[in-house]
C-alpha positions as CSV (number, residue, x, y, z in Angstrom):
1,X,-24.7,-103.7,-210.3
2,X,-25.6,-107.4,-210.1
3,X,-29.2,-108.4,-209.4
4,X,-29.6,-111.3,-207.0
5,X,-31.5,-114.2,-208.4
6,X,-34.3,-115.3,-206.0
7,X,-33.9,-118.7,-204.5
8,X,-37.1,-120.8,-204.3
9,X,-37.6,-123.3,-201.5
10,X,-39.8,-126.4,-201.7
11,X,-42.4,-127.1,-199.1
12,X,-45.4,-129.5,-198.9
13,X,-48.9,-129.1,-197.7
14,X,-51.2,-132.1,-197.6
15,X,-49.2,-134.0,-200.2
16,X,-49.0,-131.0,-202.6
17,X,-45.7,-129.4,-203.2
18,X,-45.2,-125.7,-203.7
19,X,-42.3,-123.3,-204.2
20,X,-41.9,-120.1,-202.3
21,X,-39.5,-117.3,-201.6
22,X,-38.1,-116.8,-198.1
23,X,-38.4,-113.2,-196.8
24,X,-35.4,-111.4,-195.3
25,X,-37.3,-111.3,-191.9
26,X,-37.5,-115.1,-192.0
27,X,-33.8,-115.5,-193.0
28,X,-32.7,-113.2,-190.2
29,X,-34.9,-114.7,-187.4
30,X,-33.3,-115.9,-184.2
31,X,-32.7,-119.6,-184.6
32,X,-34.5,-121.9,-182.1
33,X,-32.2,-123.9,-179.8
34,X,-33.5,-126.8,-177.8
35,X,-33.4,-125.6,-174.2
36,X,-31.0,-127.1,-171.7
37,X,-32.9,-128.5,-168.7
38,X,-29.9,-128.1,-166.4
39,X,-29.9,-124.3,-166.5
40,X,-32.4,-121.7,-165.3
41,X,-32.5,-118.5,-167.3
42,X,-34.5,-115.3,-166.8
43,X,-37.4,-115.0,-169.2
44,X,-37.7,-111.2,-168.4
45,X,-35.3,-108.6,-167.2
46,X,-35.5,-107.7,-163.5
47,X,-33.8,-107.4,-160.1
48,X,-32.9,-110.3,-157.9
49,X,-34.8,-109.7,-154.6
50,X,-34.2,-113.0,-152.7
51,X,-32.2,-116.2,-153.1
52,X,-33.4,-119.2,-151.1
53,X,-30.7,-121.8,-152.0
54,X,-26.9,-122.2,-151.9
55,X,-24.5,-124.0,-154.2
56,X,-24.4,-127.7,-153.3
57,X,-27.9,-127.8,-152.0
58,X,-30.2,-130.7,-153.2
59,X,-33.5,-129.0,-154.0
60,X,-36.8,-130.9,-154.7
61,X,-39.2,-130.1,-157.5
62,X,-41.4,-127.1,-156.9
63,X,-39.2,-125.6,-154.2
64,X,-38.5,-121.8,-154.5
65,X,-35.1,-120.9,-155.8
66,X,-35.2,-117.1,-156.0
67,X,-37.5,-114.1,-156.5
68,X,-37.1,-111.9,-159.5
69,X,-38.8,-108.5,-159.4
70,X,-39.9,-107.2,-162.8
71,X,-42.4,-104.5,-163.6
72,X,-43.3,-104.1,-159.9
73,X,-44.2,-107.8,-159.8
74,X,-42.5,-110.5,-157.7
75,X,-41.8,-113.5,-159.8
76,X,-41.1,-116.7,-157.8
77,X,-38.7,-119.0,-159.7
78,X,-39.2,-122.6,-158.7
79,X,-37.2,-125.8,-159.1
80,X,-38.3,-127.6,-162.3
81,X,-37.2,-131.1,-161.0
82,X,-35.2,-132.5,-158.1
83,X,-31.5,-131.7,-158.6
84,X,-28.3,-130.3,-157.0
85,X,-27.5,-126.6,-157.3
86,X,-24.2,-126.5,-159.2
87,X,-23.6,-122.8,-159.5
88,X,-25.5,-119.6,-158.7
89,X,-24.6,-116.8,-161.2
90,X,-26.6,-113.9,-159.7
91,X,-26.4,-111.8,-156.6
92,X,-29.0,-110.0,-154.4
93,X,-30.0,-106.6,-155.7
94,X,-28.4,-107.1,-159.1
95,X,-30.4,-106.1,-162.2
96,X,-30.2,-108.9,-164.8
97,X,-31.2,-108.9,-168.5
98,X,-33.5,-111.3,-170.3
99,X,-32.0,-114.8,-171.0
100,X,-29.5,-114.3,-168.2
101,X,-28.1,-117.6,-166.8
102,X,-29.2,-117.5,-163.2
103,X,-28.6,-121.0,-161.8
104,X,-26.9,-124.1,-163.1
105,X,-28.2,-127.5,-162.0
106,X,-26.6,-130.9,-161.7
107,X,-28.6,-134.1,-162.1
108,X,-28.6,-136.4,-159.1
109,X,-27.0,-139.8,-159.5
110,X,-29.4,-142.7,-159.0
111,X,-28.8,-143.7,-155.4
């Protein structure tokens, strides 16, 4: 049986340097990914109750896109910026999981 040798990692706090061991929980964490502004994902699981837009529509910032029912609450999903609806990946009455890609957006060309 071979014993793993701990690997120390350097880190600095106010110009002082320390060494520490990383826990298994830290090493197995979900890696953060910079969010894509051109996709709208569900932040909670739920059921699609209403869809207010169609593919190809140009939607202005703040306009409603759809309503997601979760835990007996109606969550209104709004447009984060003015753009064109490229693709709608959900249907009415369908239950979706967390982080489901609901709508893909396409930036408008400067006209």
